[in-house]
C-alpha positions in Angstrom: -20.3 -44.2 -38.7 -20.3 -45.8 -35.3 -17.9 -44.7 -32.6 -15.0 -47.1 -33.0 -11.7 -47.2 -31.2 -10.3 -44.4 -33.4 -13.3 -42.1 -32.7 -13.0 -42.6 -29.0 -9.4 -41.8 -29.0 -10.1 -38.5 -30.8 -12.7 -37.7 -28.2 -10.3 -38.5 -25.4 -7.7 -36.2 -26.9 -10.2 -33.4 -27.3 -11.5 -33.8 -23.8 -7.9 -33.9 -22.4 -7.2 -30.6 -24.3 -10.3 -29.0 -22.9 -9.6 -30.1 -19.3 -6.0 -29.0 -19.6 -7.0 -25.6 -20.9 -9.5 -25.1 -18.1 -6.9 -26.2 -15.5 -4.4 -23.7 -17.0 -7.0 -20.9 -16.8 -7.8 -21.7 -13.2 -4.1 -21.8 -12.3 -3.5 -18.5 -14.0 -6.3 -16.8 -12.2 -4.9 -18.1 -8.9 -1.5 -16.6 -9.7 -3.1 -13.3 -10.7 -5.0 -13.1 -7.4 -1.9 -13.9 -5.5 0.1 -11.2 -7.3 -2.8 -8.7 -6.7 -2.6 -9.4 -3.0 1.2 -8.8 -3.0 0.8 -5.6 -4.9 -1.9 -4.4 -2.4 0.5 -5.2 0.5 3.3 -3.2 -1.2 1.0 -0.3 -1.7 0.0 -0.4 2.0 3.6 -0.3 3.0 4.3 2.6 0.7 1.4 4.5 2.1 2.7 4.0 5.6 6.1 5.3 4.7 4.6 8.3 3.0 2.5 9.1 6.1 5.6 8.9 8.3 7.5 11.2 5.9 4.6 13.7 5.9 4.5 13.7 9.7 8.2 14.3 9.9 8.0 17.0 7.2 5.3 18.9 9.2 7.4 18.7 12.3 10.4 20.1 10.5 8.3 22.9 9.0 6.9 23.8 12.4 10.4 24.0 13.9 11.6 26.1 11.0 8.6 28.5 11.4 9.3 28.8 15.1 12.9 29.7 14.5 12.1 32.4 12.0 9.8 34.2 14.5 
């Protein structure tokens, strides 16, 4: 059976589905990378806050230990 008009249409549909699927995968990966970067930034901010709290905590503990002596 030679490729007629109907066969070519089927190939076009299959090709369009494959290209669309690949485009969706690429877009999804792009979104995932973007989300990962945002989460990394949030984690950095949390670490900074924790470091500040730890410094403040050590200051308070030093003051309390001085007062007890």
